[in-house]
C-alpha positions in Angstrom: -71.5 134.9 50.1 -73.6 135.5 47.0 -72.1 135.5 43.5 -72.1 138.5 41.3 -75.1 137.3 39.1 -77.3 136.4 42.0 -76.6 139.5 44.0 -76.9 142.1 41.2 -79.2 140.6 38.6 -81.2 137.9 40.2 -83.8 137.6 37.3 -81.6 138.4 34.3 -80.6 134.9 33.5 -84.0 133.4 34.2 -85.8 135.7 31.7 -85.1 133.3 28.8 -86.4 130.2 30.5 -89.5 128.7 29.0 -90.9 130.0 25.7 -93.0 133.1 26.7 -90.2 135.4 25.5 -90.0 133.8 22.1 -90.9 135.7 18.9 -91.9 134.1 15.6 -90.8 131.9 14.0 -89.6 130.3 17.3 -92.9 130.6 19.2 -94.7 128.3 16.8 -91.7 126.2 15.7 -91.9 122.4 16.3 -88.2 122.4 17.2 -88.5 124.9 20.1 -88.5 122.1 22.8 -85.3 120.8 21.4 -83.3 123.9 20.8 -85.0 126.2 23.4 -85.0 129.1 20.9 -81.3 128.9 20.1 -78.4 130.8 21.5 -79.1 134.3 22.9 -75.4 135.2 22.6 -75.3 134.3 18.9 -78.6 136.2 18.3 -77.2 139.3 20.0 -73.8 139.1 18.3 -75.1 138.4 14.8 -78.5 140.1 14.8 -77.8 142.8 17.4 -81.0 141.6 19.2 -80.9 139.1 22.0 -84.6 138.4 21.5 -84.2 137.5 17.8 -84.3 134.1 16.3 -80.8 132.6 16.5 -79.3 133.3 13.0 -77.9 129.8 12.8 -81.5 128.5 12.5 -82.5 128.2 8.8 -85.9 129.7 9.8 -84.3 132.9 11.1 -84.8 136.1 9.0 -81.1 136.7 9.7 -79.9 133.3 8.5 -78.3 135.1 5.5 -75.6 136.3 7.9 -74.5 132.7 8.5 -74.8 131.8 4.8 -72.7 134.8 3.8 -70.0 134.0 6.4 -69.8 130.4 5.2 -69.6 131.5 1.6 -66.9 134.0 2.4 -64.9 131.4 4.2 -65.1 129.0 1.3 -64.2 131.7 -1.2 -61.2 133.1 0.7 -57.9 131.9 -0.7 -55.1 130.9 1.6 -52.0 133.1 1.4 -48.7 131.4 0.5 -47.8 131.2 4.2 -51.0 129.6 5.3 -51.8 125.9 5.4 -55.2 124.5 5.2 -56.8 123.3 8.4 -56.6 119.5 8.6 -58.9 117.8 11.2 -57.2 115.1 13.1 -58.5 111.6 12.7 -56.7 108.2 13.1 -55.3 108.3 9.6 -54.0 111.9 9.9 -52.6 111.2 13.4 -50.4 108.4 12.0 -49.1 110.7 9.3 -48.2 113.4 11.8 -46.2 111.0 14.1 
């Protein structure tokens, strides 16, 4: 029995293999072999274009979206009922036990 992806869209997931699909700045970037052009889902979500440079990349023309989200998160004040997020480490774990 064939799965949904292989039976209905056999080439959809293979389109982004390699670097022929990449636009600039990805196409000429010296990091493209490491990051493979970034995440297509993030590009689609944040730039509304699955072919766009991943906005997480500092070379992306849409990187400002990430910078704005980080700034917004840093500037948002906690309400009186919210507690700050504390990452667990060995010291914090001992305090919580």
